[in-house]
KOLMINU-716026 format. One line per 2 residues: number of its first residue (from 0); for each residue y, z, x of C-alpha. Coordinates in steps of 0.001 Angstrom, whole numbers, plus 500000, padded with zeros to 6 digits. Layout:
# residues N
NUM = Y/Z/X ~ ...
***
This chain:
# residues 160
0 = 500000/500000/500000 ~ 503432/499080/501341
2 = 505943/501929/501445 ~ 509609/500966/501118
4 = 511667/502868/503695 ~ 514524/503471/501235
6 = 512100/505334/498912 ~ 510876/507799/501554
8 = 512187/511170/502705 ~ 510602/512714/505793
10 = 511404/516320/506664 ~ 510120/518702/509289
12 = 510056/522127/507686 ~ 510613/525176/509866
14 = 507300/526292/511349 ~ 505488/523103/510288
16 = 503467/521221/512884 ~ 503839/517838/511167
18 = 506360/516132/508881 ~ 506370/516336/505093
20 = 506915/513215/503010 ~ 508527/512955/499583
22 = 508296/509640/497727 ~ 510967/508384/495303
24 = 508552/509257/492465 ~ 508728/512926/493502
26 = 505186/512923/494900 ~ 505003/515042/498073
28 = 502615/515059/501000 ~ 502590/517867/503549
30 = 501614/517496/507193 ~ 501488/513711/507304
32 = 500636/511812/510467 ~ 502262/508591/511608
34 = 500442/505837/513499 ~ 501831/502619/514906
36 = 499631/499703/513886 ~ 501082/497616/516732
38 = 502231/500293/519205 ~ 503122/497970/522051
40 = 504371/494801/520410 ~ 506073/496199/517258
42 = 506774/499911/517860 ~ 509365/500233/515043
44 = 507430/498244/512447 ~ 504152/498632/510546
46 = 503763/502401/510696 ~ 500791/503854/508847
48 = 501355/507160/507052 ~ 498266/509330/506561
50 = 497904/512503/504557 ~ 496554/515760/505951
52 = 493122/514648/504694 ~ 493282/511592/506982
54 = 493527/509112/504106 ~ 496180/506439/504333
56 = 499129/506908/501987 ~ 500626/503558/502925
58 = 502348/501470/505566 ~ 506058/501347/506355
60 = 506762/497733/507311 ~ 510131/498554/508884
62 = 512059/501729/509637 ~ 515260/500000/508496
64 = 516394/501748/505339 ~ 515235/505260/506251
66 = 517969/507869/505843 ~ 519276/509483/509042
68 = 517159/512630/508930 ~ 513998/510712/508023
70 = 514567/508271/510875 ~ 515049/511166/513315
72 = 511866/512887/512113 ~ 509817/509667/512304
74 = 511211/508790/515758 ~ 510445/512278/517103
76 = 506913/512249/515707 ~ 506171/508797/517127
78 = 507643/509782/520508 ~ 505390/512836/520561
80 = 502283/510870/519597 ~ 502920/507885/521855
82 = 504507/509592/524838 ~ 504244/507108/527718
84 = 505875/507974/531033 ~ 507662/505093/532748
86 = 506693/504615/536401 ~ 509795/504345/538573
88 = 508182/504537/542030 ~ 504660/504512/543466
90 = 504198/507011/546296 ~ 500444/506537/546777
92 = 497959/503960/545529 ~ 494566/504291/547181
94 = 490960/503487/546314 ~ 488907/506675/546529
96 = 485186/506401/545718 ~ 485677/503603/543205
98 = 488738/505104/541526 ~ 492330/504100/542150
100 = 494377/507227/542824 ~ 498017/506904/541783
102 = 500770/509324/542776 ~ 503951/508184/541076
104 = 507437/509219/540112 ~ 508157/508756/536416
106 = 511215/509274/534258 ~ 509672/512695/533467
108 = 508771/513757/537024 ~ 505902/513273/539451
110 = 502440/512441/538137 ~ 499007/511881/539608
112 = 496289/509983/537787 ~ 493178/507891/538382
114 = 492278/504415/537141 ~ 488662/503231/537258
116 = 488835/499454/536922 ~ 492271/497839/537071
118 = 491295/494844/534933 ~ 489894/497040/532158
120 = 492557/499749/532384 ~ 495752/497725/532461
122 = 497369/494760/530847 ~ 500561/492834/531220
124 = 502535/493107/527977 ~ 505138/490560/529007
126 = 505713/489019/532436 ~ 506258/491927/534833
128 = 505804/494671/532201 ~ 502532/496593/532601
130 = 500692/499160/530492 ~ 498206/501367/532394
132 = 495519/503696/530990 ~ 494119/506474/533196
134 = 490527/507735/533119 ~ 491838/510812/531242
136 = 493378/508609/528533 ~ 496991/509025/529698
138 = 499271/506026/529215 ~ 501875/504853/531713
140 = 504179/501839/531828 ~ 505888/499821/534484
142 = 508813/498369/532568 ~ 509609/495643/535091
144 = 507572/495128/538240 ~ 510444/493554/540160
146 = 512636/496619/539517 ~ 510297/498795/541603
148 = 511249/499387/545230 ~ 509720/497104/547869
150 = 507125/499659/549038 ~ 505890/500231/545467
152 = 505539/496486/544974 ~ 503567/496154/548228
154 = 501215/498942/547132 ~ 500643/497152/543824
156 = 499872/493877/545612 ~ 496472/495296/546602
158 = 495299/495382/542963 ~ 497286/492604/541284
***
């Protein structure tokens, strides 16, 4: 079922761990979860809304039309769910017993993670923009390969 953004009110009640949704009809759903159907290619469109029972309430085709508070609540929830640190610099990239060990600087601080198979754990979203999945399920991005410093680019050359 398609949900029209203008007919939705999302609120995060004090002490609640997830947003509440009120439809224009007055129907309310507590502790809803939000899931991007196309998290990488269309992050602000086609957002599934599920009830606390896990059943889909509907899909928001576009966030355009949400009121200010609802948009803030939805943005915050999606940021929490899809947190993806952006790699700014690669300090170490080494193959250790079949795993690639990465030590990087991200927009949120230093991180260390391991990648098993580069071809299965990464993909180029657009030319120069990479999405990387660690063995622990963490997601990282390189927004633009050519924006990395020369040393980081040289380290990446060994796996690209």
